[in-house]
DOVEX-960649 format. One record per residue: x, y, z of N, C-alpha, C, O in turn; residue in three letters. Coordinates in steps of 0.1 Angstrom, whole numbers, padded with zeros to 4 digits, always signed. Layout:
XYZXYZXYZXYZALA...
This chain:
-0045+0012+0170-0050-0002+0168-0062-0002+0158-0071+0006+0160MET-0061-0010+0148-0073-0012+0139-0076-0027+0139-0068-0036+0144VAL-0088-0030+0135-0092-0044+0134-0085-0052+0124-0081-0063+0126ASP-0083-0046+0112-0077-0053+0101-0068-0044+0093-0071-0033+0090ILE-0056-0050+0090-0047-0043+0080-0047-0052+0067-0045-0064+0068ILE-0051-0045+0056-0051-0052+0043-0039-0048+0035-0037-0036+0033ILE-0030-0057+0032-0018-0054+0024-0021-0056+0009-0023-0068+0005ILE-0021-0046+0002-0023-0046-0013-0036-0039-0016-0047-0042-0012GLY-0034-0028-0024-0046-0020-0029-0050-0023-0043-0054-0015-0051ALA-0048-0036-0047-0054-0041-0060-0068-0044-0059-0074-0041-0048GLY-0075-0049-0069-0089-0051-0069-0093-0060-0057-0104-0057-0051PRO-0086-0071-0054-0090-0079-0043-0088-0073-0030-0096-0075-0021ILE-0077-0065-0028-0075-0058-0016-0086-0048-0013-0091-0046-0002GLY-0090-0041-0024-0101-0032-0023-0114-0039-0020-0122-0034-0011LEU-0116-0051-0025-0128-0058-0022-0128-0062-0008-0139-0062-0001ALA-0117-0066-0002-0116-0069+0012-0119-0057+0021-0126-0058+0031CYS-0114-0045+0017-0117-0033+0024-0132-0030+0024-0138-0025+0034GLY-0139-0032+0012-0153-0030+0011-0161-0039+0021-0170-0034+0028ILE-0157-0052+0021-0164-0061+0030-0161-0058+0044-0170-0059+0053GLU-0149-0054+0048-0146-0050+0061-0154-0038+0066-0159-0038+0077ALA-0155-0028+0057-0163-0016+0060-0178-0020+0062-0184-0015+0071GLN-0183-0028+0053-0197-0032+0055-0200-0039+0068-0211-0038+0074LYS-0190-0047+0073-0192-0055+0085-0189-0046+0097-0190-0051+0109ALA-0185-0034+0096-0183-0025+0107-0169-0026+0113-0167-0021+0124GLY-0159-0032+0106-0146-0033+0111-0138-0020+0108-0141-0014+0098PHE-0129-0017+0117-0120-0006+0115-0108-0012+0107-0102-0022+0112ASP-0104-0006+0096-0094-0012+0087-0085-0002+0080-0089+0010+0080TYR-0074-0006+0075-0066+0002+0066-0061-0007+0055-0058-0019+0057LEU-0061-0001+0043-0055-0008+0031-0041-0001+0028-0041+0011+0027ILE-0031-0009+0028-0017-0003+0026-0011-0009+0013-0011-0021+0011ILE-0005-0001+0005+0002-0005-0007+0015+0002-0009+0015+0014-0006ASP+0025-0005-0014+0038+0002-0016+0038+0011-0029+0047+0019-0031LYS+0028+0009-0037+0027+0017-0049+0014+0025-0050+0008+0029-0039GLY+0009+0027-0062-0004+0035-0063-0016+0026-0062-0014+0014-0061CYS-0027+0031-0063-0040+0023-0063-0039+0014-0075-0036+0018-0086LEU-0043+0001-0073-0042-0009-0083-0029-0009-0091-0029-0007-0103VAL-0018-0009-0083-0005-0007-0089-0002-0016-0100+0004-0012-0110ASN-0005-0029-0099-0002-0038-0110-0009-0035-0123-0003-0035-0133SER-0022-0031-0122-0029-0027-0134-0023-0015-0140-0023-0013-0152LEU-0019-0005-0131-0013+0007-0137+0000+0003-0145+0003+0010-0155PHE+0007-0007-0141+0020-0011-0147+0018-0020-0159+0027-0024-0166ASN+0005-0023-0162+0002-0031-0174+0006-0023-0187+0007-0011-0186TYR+0008-0029-0198+0010-0022-0211-0001-0012-0213-0013-0014-0209PRO+0002+0000-0218-0008+0011-0220-0020+0006-0227-0031+0011-0224LEU-0019-0002-0238-0030-0006-0246-0035-0020-0243-0042-0026-0251ASN-0033-0025-0231-0036-0038-0227-0052-0040-0226-0059-0031-0221MET-0057-0051-0231-0071-0054-0231-0072-0067-0222-0065-0076-0224THR-0082-0067-0213-0084-0078-0204-0090-0090-0211-0097-0089-0221PHE-0087-0102-0206-0093-0114-0211-0108-0115-0206-0116-0119-0214PHE-0110-0110-0194-0124-0111-0188-0133-0099-0193-0128-0089-0198SER-0146-0102-0193-0155-0091-0196-0157-0083-0184-0153-0086-0173THR-0163-0071-0186-0163-0061-0175-0170-0066-0163-0165-0063-0152ALA-0181-0073-0164-0188-0077-0152-0180-0087-0143-0183-0088-0131GLU-0171-0094-0149-0162-0103-0141-0151-0096-0133-0144-0102-0125LYS-0150-0083-0136-0140-0075-0129-0146-0066-0118-0139-0059-0111LEU-0159-0067-0117-0166-0058-0107-0164-0063-0093-0162-0074-0090GLU-0163-0053-0084-0163-0055-0070-0172-0045-0063-0176-0035-0068ILE-0177-0049-0051-0185-0040-0043-0199-0037-0048-0205-0027-0045GLY-0204-0046-0057-0217-0044-0064-0218-0030-0071-0228-0025-0073ASN-0206-0026-0076-0206-0014-0085-0204-0018-0099-0195-0025-0103ILE-0214-0015-0108-0213-0019-0122-0201-0013-0129-0197-0002-0127PRO-0195-0022-0137-0183-0018-0145-0189-0016-0160-0191-0026-0166PHE-0190-0004-0164-0196-0002-0178-0184+0001-0187-0176+0010-0186VAL-0183-0008-0197-0173-0007-0207-0180-0005-0221-0190-0011-0224SER-0174+0003-0230-0179+0005-0243-0173-0006-0253-0176-0005-0265HIS-0165-0015-0248-0158-0024-0256-0162-0038-0252-0166-0040-0240LEU-0161-0048-0261-0164-0062-0257-0156-0067-0245-0161-0074-0236PRO-0143-0063-0244-0134-0065-0233-0128-0052-0229-0123-0044-0237LYS-0129-0049-0216-0124-0036-0211-0109-0035-0212-0102-0045-0213PRO-0104-0023-0213-0090-0020-0214-0084-0015-0201-0092-0012-0192ASN-0071-0013-0201-0064-0008-0189-0070+0006-0184-0072+0008-0172ARG-0072+0015-0194-0077+0028-0190-0090+0027-0183-0092+0034-0173PHE-0099+0019-0189-0112+0018-0183-0112+0012-0169-0119+0016-0160GLU-0103+0002-0167-0101-0005-0154-0096+0005-0143-0101+0005-0132ALA-0086+0013-0147-0081+0023-0137-0092+0032-0133-0093+0036-0121LEU-0100+0037-0143-0111+0046-0140-0121+0039-0131-0126+0046-0121GLU-0124+0027-0134-0134+0020-0126-0130+0018-0111-0137+0021-0102TYR-0118+0013-0109-0113+0011-0095-0111+0024-0087-0113+0024-0075TYR-0107+0035-0094-0107+0048-0087-0121+0051-0083-0123+0056-0071ARG-0131+0050-0091-0145+0053-0088-0150+0045-0076-0157+0050-0067LYS-0146+0032-0076-0150+0023-0065-0144+0028-0052-0151+0029-0042VAL-0131+0031-0052-0124+0036-0040-0131+0049-0035-0132+0051-0023ALA-0134+0058-0044-0140+0070-0040-0155+0068-0035-0159+0075-0026MET-0162+0059-0042-0176+0057-0038-0177+0052-0023-0185+0057-0016HIS-0168+0043-0020-0168+0037-0006-0159+0045+0004-0159+0042+0016TYR-0152+0055-0002-0143+0063+0007-0134+0054+0014-0132+0055+0027GLN-0128+0045+0007-0119+0034+0013-0107+0041+0020-0102+0051+0015LEU-0103+0035+0031-0092+0040+0039-0079+0034+0033-0076+0022+0036LYS-0073+0041+0024-0061+0036+0017-0049+0044+0020-0049+0057+0019VAL-0038+0038+0023-0025+0044+0024-0016+0039+0013-0013+0027+0013LYS-0012+0048+0004-0004+0044-0008+0011+0048-0006+0014+0057+0002LEU+0019+0042-0014+0034+0045-0014+0039+0043+0000+0048+0051+0005TYR+0035+0032+0006+0039+0028+0019+0043+0013+0020+0034+0005+0019GLU+0055+0010+0020+0060-0004+0019+0060-0011+0032+0064-0005+0043GLU+0055-0023+0032+0056-0032+0044+0070-0037+0046+0076-0042+0037ILE+0075-0034+0058+0089-0038+0061+0090-0051+0069+0098-0060+0066LEU+0082-0052+0079+0082-0064+0088+0070-0065+0097+0061-0056+0097ASN+0070-0076+0104+0058-0078+0113+0063-0081+0127+0074-0087+0129PHE+0055-0077+0137+0058-0081+0151+0045-0086+0157+0035-0086+0151GLY+0046-0091+0170+0035-0097+0176+0035-0094+0191+0046-0095+0197GLN+0024-0089+0197+0023-0087+0211+0010-0092+0216-0001-0088+0212GLU+0010-0102+0225-0002-0108+0231-0012-0112+0220-0010-0121+0212GLU-0023-0104+0219-0034-0108+0210-0034-0100+0197-0045-0100+0191ASP-0024-0093+0194-0024-0085+0182-0010-0085+0175+0000-0089+0181HIS-0011-0081+0162+0002-0080+0154+0006-0065+0153-0002-0056+0155TYR+0019-0063+0150+0024-0050+0147+0029-0050+0132+0037-0058+0129ILE+0024-0041+0124+0028-0040+0110+0037-0028+0109+0033-0017+0110VAL+0050-0030+0106+0060-0020+0104+0061-0016+0089+0063-0025+0081HIS+0059-0003+0086+0060+0001+0072+0071+0011+0071+0078+0015+0080THR+0073+0016+0059+0083+0026+0056+0079+0040+0062+0087+0049+0062SER+0067+0041+0067+0062+0054+0072+0057+0054+0086+0058+0064+0093LYS+0053+0042+0091+0047+0041+0104+0046+0027+0109+0051+0018+0102ALA+0041+0025+0121+0038+0012+0126+0023+0011+0131+0018+0021+0136SER+0017+0000+0128+0003-0001+0131+0000-0014+0139+0006-0024+0136TYR-0008-0013+0149-0013-0025+0156-0026-0030+0150-0035-0021+0147ARG-0027-0043+0149-0039-0048+0143-0043-0062+0148-0033-0069+0152THR-0055-0065+0148-0059-0078+0153-0059-0089+0142-0058-0101+0145LYS-0059-0084+0129-0059-0094+0118-0052-0087+0106-0052-0075+0105ALA-0047-0096+0098-0040-0091+0086-0045-0099+0074-0046-0111+0074ILE-0048-0092+0063-0051-0098+0050-0040-0095+0040-0038-0083+0038ILE-0034-0105+0034-0023-0102+0024-0029-0105+0010-0033-0116+0007ILE-0030-0094+0002-0036-0095-0011-0026-0088-0021-0030-0078-0028ALA-0014-0093-0021-0004-0085-0028-0001-0089-0043+0007-0084-0049THR-0009-0099-0048-0008-0102-0062+0006-0109-0065+0012-0115-0057GLY+0011-0106-0078+0023-0113-0082+0031-0105-0091+0041-0110-0096PHE+0028-0093-0095+0033-0086-0106+0046-0078-0103+0052-0073-0112TYR+0050-0078-0090+0061-0069-0086+0075-0075-0089+0084-0067-0090ASP+0076-0088-0089+0090-0094-0090+0091-0102-0103+0085-0113-0104ILE+0098-0098-0113+0099-0105-0125+0108-0118-0124+0117-0118-0116PRO+0104-0128-0131+0112-0140-0131+0124-0138-0140+0123-0136-0152MET+0136-0138-0134+0148-0136-0141+0153-0148-0150+0150-0159-0146LYS+0160-0145-0160+0165-0155-0169+0177-0161-0163+0180-0173-0166LEU+0185-0154-0155+0197-0159-0149+0208-0161-0159+0215-0171-0158GLY+0209-0153-0169+0220-0155-0179+0229-0143-0180+0226-0132-0175ILE+0240-0144-0187+0249-0134-0190+0243-0122-0198+0237-0125-0208GLU+0245-0110-0193+0240-0099-0200+0226-0094-0196+0221-0084-0202GLY+0219-0101-0187+0205-0098-0184+0205-0084-0177+0194-0078-0177GLU+0215-0079-0171+0215-0067-0164+0218-0055-0174+0219-0043-0169ASP+0220-0057-0187+0222-0046-0196+0210-0037-0197+0199-0042-0195LEU+0212-0024-0199+0200-0015-0200+0190-0018-0211+0179-0014-0210PRO+0195-0026-0221+0185-0029-0232+0176-0040-0229+0167-0043-0237LYS+0177-0046-0217+0168-0058-0213+0157-0052-0204+0160-0046-0194VAL+0145-0056-0208+0133-0051-0200+0124-0063-0196+0121-0071-0205HIS+0120-0063-0184+0110-0074-0179+0096-0068-0179+0087-0076-0177HIS+0095-0055-0181+0082-0049-0181+0081-0041-0195+0091-0037-0200TYR+0068-0041-0200+0066-0034-0213+0055-0024-0211+0045-0027-0205TYR+0057-0012-0217+0047-0002-0216+0040+0001-0229+0028+0001-0230ARG+0048+0004-0239+0042+0008-0252+0052+0005-0263+0064+0004-0260GLU+0048+0005-0276+0057+0001-0287+0066+0012-0292+0076+0008-0299PRO+0062+0024-0290+0069+0035-0297+0085+0034-0296+0091+0037-0306HIS+0090+0032-0284+0105+0032-0283+0112+0022-0292+0124+0022-0294PRO+0104+0012-0297+0111+0001-0304+0109+0002-0319+0113-0007-0327TYR+0104+0013-0324+0103+0016-0338+0117+0015-0345+0126+0021-0340PHE+0118+0007-0356+0130+0006-0363+0141-0002-0356+0153-0002-0360GLY+0137-0009-0345+0147-0016-0337+0146-0032-0339+0135-0036-0342GLN+0156-0039-0337+0156-0053-0337+0153-0058-0323+0161-0056-0313LYS+0141-0064-0321+0136-0067-0308+0135-0082-0306+0130-0089-0315VAL+0140-0087-0295+0138-0102-0292+0128-0103-0281+0130-0097-0270LEU+0118-0110-0283+0107-0112-0273+0109-0126-0267+0109-0136-0275VAL+0111-0127-0254+0113-0140-0248+0100-0145-0241+0094-0138-0233VAL+0094-0156-0246+0082-0162-0240+0072-0164-0251+0073-0160-0262GLY+0061-0171-0247+0050-0175-0257+0036-0174-0250+0027-0179-0256ALA+0035-0168-0239+0022-0166-0232+0016-0153-0236+0021-0146-0246ALA+0005-0148-0230-0002-0136-0234+0007-0124-0235+0006-0117-0244ASN+0015-0121-0224+0023-0109-0224+0032-0109-0236+0034-0099-0243SER+0039-0120-0238+0049-0121-0249+0042-0119-0263+0048-0112-0271ALA+0031-0125-0265+0024-0124-0277+0019-0110-0280+0020-0105-0291VAL+0013-0104-0270+0009-0090-0271+0020-0081-0275+0019-0072-0284ASP+0032-0083-0268+0043-0074-0271+0049-0077-0285+0052-0067-0292VAL+0049-0089-0289+0055-0092-0302+0046-0086-0313+0051-0080-0323ALA+0033-0087-0312+0023-0082-0322+0023-0067-0322+0024-0061-0333LEU+0023-0061-0310+0022-0046-0310+0035-0040-0315+0035-0030-0323GLU+0047-0045-0311+0059-0039-0316+0061-0041-0331+0066-0032-0338THR+0057-0053-0335+0058-0056-0350+0050-0046-0358+0054-0040-0368TYR+0037-0043-0353+0028-0034-0360+0032-0019-0359+0027-0011-0367ARG+0041-0016-0350+0046-0003-0349+0060-0001-0354+0067+0009-0351LYS+0065-0010-0362+0077-0008-0370+0089-0015-0364+0100-0012-0369GLY+0088-0024-0355+0100-0031-0350+0102-0044-0358+0093-0050-0364ALA+0115-0049-0359+0118-0062-0364+0118-0072-0353+0127-0071-0345GLU+0108-0080-0352+0106-0089-0341+0110-0103-0343+0106-0109-0353VAL+0117-0108-0333+0120-0123-0332+0115-0128-0319+0117-0121-0308THR+0109-0140-0318+0105-0146-0306+0114-0158-0303+0117-0165-0313MET+0117-0160-0291+0124-0173-0287+0115-0180-0277+0111-0174-0266VAL+0112-0192-0280+0101-0199-0273+0106-0213-0268+0111-0221-0277ILE+0105-0216-0256+0110-0229-0250+0103-0241-0256+0109-0251-0258ARG+0090-0240-0257+0082-0251-0262+0081-0251-0277+0087-0244-0284SER+0073-0261-0282+0071-0262-0297+0059-0255-0302+0056-0256-0314ASN+0053-0246-0294+0041-0239-0299+0038-0227-0290+0044-0225-0279GLU+0030-0218-0295+0024-0207-0287+0016-0213-0276+0009-0223-0278ILE+0016-0207-0265+0009-0212-0253-0006-0213-0256-0012-0204-0262SER-0012-0224-0252-0027-0226-0254-0035-0216-0245-0047-0215-0248PRO-0028-0210-0236-0035-0200-0227-0037-0187-0233-0043-0178-0228ARG-0030-0184-0245-0031-0171-0251-0045-0168-0255-0053-0177-0259VAL-0049-0156-0253-0063-0151-0256-0068-0156-0270-0060-0155-0280LYS-0080-0162-0270-0084-0169-0282-0085-0160-0295-0084-0165-0306TYR-0087-0147-0293-0088-0138-0304-0074-0134-0309-0073-0127-0319TRP-0064-0136-0301-0050-0132-0304-0042-0143-0310-0033-0141-0318VAL-0044-0155-0305-0036-0167-0309-0035-0169-0324-0024-0171-0329LYS-0046-0169-0331-0045-0171-0346-0037-0159-0352-0030-0162-0362PRO-0037-0148-0347-0030-0136-0352-0015-0139-0352-0008-0137-0362ASP-0010-0142-0340+0005-0144-0339+0009-0156-0347+0020-0156-0353ILE+0001-0167-0347+0005-0179-0355+0006-0176-0370+0014-0181-0376GLU-0004-0168-0374-0003-0164-0389+0008-0155-0392+0014-0155-0403ASN+0012-0146-0382+0023-0137-0385+0036-0144-0385+0045-0141-0393ARG+0037-0155-0377+0049-0163-0377+0049-0172-0390+0060-0173-0396ILE+0038-0177-0394+0037-0185-0406+0042-0178-0418+0048-0183-0427LYS+0037-0165-0419+0041-0157-0431+0055-0151-0430+0059-0145-0440GLU+0061-0152-0418+0074-0146-0417+0075-0132-0412+0086-0127-0411GLY+0064-0126-0409+0064-0112-0404+0071-0111-0390+0078-0102-0387SER+0068-0121-0382+0075-0123-0370+0083-0136-0370+0077-0146-0373VAL+0095-0135-0367+0104-0147-0368+0103-0154-0354+0103-0147-0344LYS+0102-0167-0354+0101-0174-0341+0111-0186-0341+0112-0194-0351ALA+0118-0188-0330+0126-0200-0327+0119-0208-0317+0119-0204-0305TYR+0114-0219-0321+0107-0228-0311+0117-0238-0305+0128-0240-0311PHE+0113-0244-0294+0122-0254-0287+0136-0248-0285+0146-0254-0287ASN+0136-0235-0282+0149-0227-0281+0150-0219-0268+0140-0216-0262SER+0162-0216-0264+0164-0207-0253+0174-0196-0256+0182-0197-0265THR+0173-0186-0248+0183-0175-0249+0194-0178-0240+0193-0180-0228LEU+0206-0178-0246+0218-0182-0238+0226-0170-0232+0229-0171-0220LEU+0228-0160-0240+0235-0148-0235+0231-0136-0243+0226-0137-0254ARG+0233-0124-0237+0229-0112-0243+0242-0103-0243+0249-0101-0233ILE+0244-0097-0254+0255-0087-0255+0249-0074-0260+0237-0073-0263ARG+0257-0064-0261+0252-0050-0264+0245-0050-0278+0235-0042-0279GLN+0250-0057-0288+0244-0056-0301+0240-0069-0307+0236-0069-0319HIS+0240-0080-0299+0236-0093-0304+0232-0102-0293+0236-0099-0281GLU+0226-0113-0296+0222-0123-0286+0225-0137-0292+0226-0139-0304VAL+0228-0147-0283+0230-0160-0287+0218-0169-0283+0214-0168-0271ASP+0213-0177-0292+0202-0186-0289+0206-0200-0291+0214-0203-0300LEU+0201-0209-0283+0203-0223-0284+0191-0229-0291+0180-0229-0284LEU+0192-0234-0303+0181-0239-0311+0183-0253-0314+0194-0259-0312THR+0173-0260-0319+0174-0274-0323+0185-0276-0334+0191-0287-0335PRO+0189-0266-0341+0199-0266-0351+0213-0261-0346+0222-0259-0354ASP+0214-0259-0333+0226-0255-0327+0225-0240-0323+0214-0234-0323GLY+0237-0234-0319+0237-0220-0315+0235-0211-0327+0242-0212-0337MET+0227-0201-0324+0224-0190-0335+0227-0177-0328+0222-0174-0318VAL+0235-0168-0335+0237-0155-0331+0230-0145-0340+0231-0146-0352THR+0222-0136-0334+0214-0126-0342+0217-0112-0337+0220-0110-0325ILE+0216-0103-0346+0217-0089-0342+0205-0085-0334+0194-0089-0336GLU+0208-0076-0324+0197-0073-0315+0199-0059-0308+0210-0055-0305ASN+0188-0051-0307+0188-0038-0300+0182-0039-0286+0186-0032-0277ASP+0171-0047-0285+0164-0047-0272+0159-0062-0270+0156-0069-0279PHE+0159-0066-0257+0154-0079-0253+0142-0076-0243+0144-0069-0233VAL+0130-0080-0247+0118-0079-0239+0115-0093-0233+0109-0101-0240LEU+0119-0095-0220+0118-0108-0214+0104-0109-0207+0103-0105-0195ALA+0095-0114-0214+0081-0116-0209+0080-0130-0203+0072-0138-0207MET+0088-0132-0192+0089-0146-0187+0081-0148-0174+0082-0158-0168THR+0072-0139-0171+0064-0140-0159+0069-0134-0147+0080-0128-0147GLY+0061-0135-0136+0064-0128-0124+0061-0137-0112+0054-0147-0114TYR+0067-0134-0100+0065-0142-0089+0059-0134-0077+0061-0122-0076THR+0051-0141-0069+0046-0133-0057+0057-0129-0047+0069-0134-0049PRO+0054-0121-0038+0064-0116-0028+0065-0126-0017+0059-0124-0006ASN+0072-0137-0019+0073-0148-0009+0080-0143+0003+0076-0148+0014PHE+0089-0134+0002+0096-0130+0014+0087-0123+0024+0089-0124+0036SER+0077-0116+0019+0067-0109+0027+0059-0120+0035+0057-0118+0047LEU+0055-0130+0028+0048-0141+0035+0057-0148+0046+0052-0151+0057LEU+0069-0150+0043+0078-0156+0052+0080-0147+0065+0081-0152+0076LYS+0081-0134+0062+0082-0125+0074+0070-0126+0083+0071-0123+0095LYS+0059-0129+0077+0046-0130+0085+0045-0144+0091+0036-0147+0099ALA+0055-0153+0089+0055-0166+0095+0046-0176+0088+0043-0187+0094GLY+0043-0174+0075+0034-0183+0068+0042-0194+0062+0053-0192+0056ILE+0037-0206+0064+0043-0218+0058+0040-0221+0044+0030-0215+0039ASN+0048-0229+0037+0046-0233+0023+0045-0248+0022+0051-0255+0029PHE+0037-0252+0012+0036-0266+0009+0048-0270+0001+0055-0262-0005ARG+0052-0283+0002+0063-0288-0005+0059-0292-0019+0058-0304-0022GLU+0056-0283-0028+0052-0285-0041+0059-0276-0051+0066-0266-0046ASP+0058-0279-0064+0066-0271-0073+0061-0256-0074+0069-0247-0077GLU+0048-0254-0070+0043-0241-0071+0046-0232-0059+0043-0220-0058ALA+0053-0239-0049+0056-0231-0036+0043-0225-0031+0043-0213-0028HIS+0033-0233-0029+0020-0227-0025+0019-0225-0010+0023-0233-0002THR+0015-0213-0006+0014-0210+0008+0003-0218+0014-0007-0222+0008PRO+0005-0221+0027-0005-0229+0035-0017-0220+0039-0015-0210+0046VAL-0029-0224+0036-0041-0217+0041-0053-0226+0040-0053-0236+0033TYR-0063-0223+0048-0075-0231+0049-0084-0226+0037-0089-0214+0038ASN-0087-0234+0028-0095-0229+0016-0110-0226+0020-0117-0219+0012PRO-0114-0229+0032-0128-0226+0036-0128-0212+0042-0139-0205+0042ALA-0117-0207+0048-0117-0194+0054-0106-0185+0049-0107-0173+0052THR-0096-0190+0042-0085-0183+0037-0075-0180+0048-0065-0172+0045MET-0076-0185+0060-0067-0182+0071-0055-0191+0069-0056-0203+0066GLU-0043-0185+0072-0030-0193+0070-0027-0200+0083-0036-0201+0092THR-0015-0206+0084-0011-0213+0097-0009-0203+0108-0008-0207+0120ASN-0009-0190+0105-0008-0180+0115-0022-0175+0118-0029-0170+0110GLN-0025-0175+0131-0039-0171+0135-0042-0157+0131-0034-0147+0133LYS-0053-0155+0124-0058-0142+0120-0050-0135+0109-0051-0123+0107ASN-0042-0143+0102-0035-0138+0090-0040-0146+0078-0040-0158+0078ILE-0046-0138+0069-0053-0144+0058-0046-0141+0044-0039-0131+0043TYR-0049-0149+0034-0045-0146+0021-0057-0144+0012-0068-0150+0014LEU-0056-0136+0002-0067-0133-0008-0061-0130-0022-0051-0124-0023ALA-0067-0136-0032-0064-0133-0045-0053-0142-0051-0051-0154-0046GLY-0046-0138-0061-0037-0146-0069-0025-0151-0061-0020-0162-0065VAL-0022-0145-0050-0010-0150-0042-0013-0163-0036-0003-0170-0032ILE-0025-0167-0035-0029-0180-0029-0023-0192-0038-0022-0203-0033CYS-0021-0190-0051-0016-0200-0059-0001-0202-0060+0004-0210-0067GLY+0006-0194-0052+0021-0194-0053+0026-0191-0067+0022-0181-0073GLY+0035-0200-0072+0040-0197-0085+0030-0200-0096+0032-0197-0108LEU+0019-0207-0093+0009-0210-0102+0000-0198-0103-0012-0197-0098ASN+0005-0188-0110-0002-0175-0111-0014-0175-0120-0021-0164-0122THR-0016-0186-0127-0028-0187-0136-0040-0193-0129-0050-0196-0136HIS-0039-0196-0117-0050-0203-0110-0060-0193-0105-0072-0196-0106GLN-0056-0181-0100-0066-0172-0094-0066-0159-0102-0055-0154-0106TRP-0078-0154-0105-0079-0141-0112-0089-0132-0104-0094-0136-0093PHE-0091-0120-0109-0101-0112-0102-0115-0118-0101-0121-0118-0090ILE-0119-0124-0112-0132-0129-0113-0135-0141-0104-0146-0143-0099GLU-0125-0150-0101-0127-0161-0092-0122-0160-0078-0123-0169-0070ASN-0115-0149-0075-0110-0147-0062-0117-0135-0054-0114-0132-0043SER-0126-0129-0061-0134-0118-0054-0141-0124-0042-0143-0117-0032ARG-0145-0136-0042-0152-0143-0031-0143-0144-0019-0148-0145-0008VAL-0130-0143-0020-0121-0144-0009-0124-0133+0002-0123-0136+0014HIS-0128-0122-0003-0130-0110+0006-0142-0114+0015-0141-0112+0028ALA-0153-0119+0010-0164-0122+0018-0161-0134+0027-0166-0134+0039GLU-0154-0144+0022-0150-0155+0031-0142-0151+0043-0145-0156+0054MET-0132-0142+0041-0124-0138+0052-0132-0130+0062-0131-0132+0074ILE-0139-0120+0057-0147-0112+0067-0157-0120+0074-0160-0117+0086ILE-0163-0129+0068-0173-0138+0075-0166-0146+0086-0172-0147+0097ASN-0154-0150+0083-0147-0158+0094-0143-0149+0105-0145-0153+0117ASP-0139-0137+0102-0136-0127+0113-0148-0123+0121-0148-0121+0133LEU-0159-0122+0114-0172-0118+0121-0176-0129+0130-0180-0127+0142LYS-0174-0142+0126-0177-0154+0135-0168-0154+0147-0173-0157+0158GLY-0155-0150+0146-0146-0149+0157-0150-0138+0167-0148-0139+0179LYS-0155-0127+0161-0159-0116+0169-0171-0119+0178-0173-0113+0188LYS-0179-0128+0173-0190-0133+0181-0203-0127+0178-0213-0130+0184GLY
């Protein structure tokens, strides 16, 4: 029996563990992957939109030598935080289901079962890619995650999307020798793209270095070509790889297993009390980006760090 099980060892899950430790609660942080698994799976050369101080947790300074920290620095920082607080973290352990007995919950994982009085779910949204749902999406040449540009040298690459991930992928693969085409549903690059990157991609498209089909969709994928539906009709182009940067969804099935309700809105937002972060299930809380449902641009590290303190304060109040 522990006081709190925290599901997710990302920055917000770690922040919850720190606050629980400070308050004297017995806790465990459990993650199906490595420490800050989502950040680990970011592109190798990824640079954050936020400045270093906005990524800090636990009052530990994040020192970066760059105007915006990169993935390597972030991984180093969160490892140091976990070691500094000697956080109780169990990694590579997947949550399978939940049970309930009298005044406590049972959390069943791939390795063990734990009894707990409270659960905090801070699982983020990066684990489940939003599928295109089209013919050929299951071909080996189609990727929903991107790591580095080297494999795409000399290849014809189609990038699907127009937000930050798609733009970063298009620019990086182009600069490392790929022939890049973008297919974009709207009539412009997303206004949410990082302000120092947006002019770069717009100028590369304008000069023809990166080809872009606006107001267009990807219809089907074959081994050596793809079909696009454009304002001028269907277009078939030669293709070696499709990088579908179409976004990701939270693990809604995990929330449903915990008995959490959802609002009837387009974002499929889970139900919780914004003052305490408690859901419709007593002593089950949400923290971080998962609170926004499909609206994954609502919560970030910098504006959801406070969830940790809010939750632990509520649990301290209940403890008396």
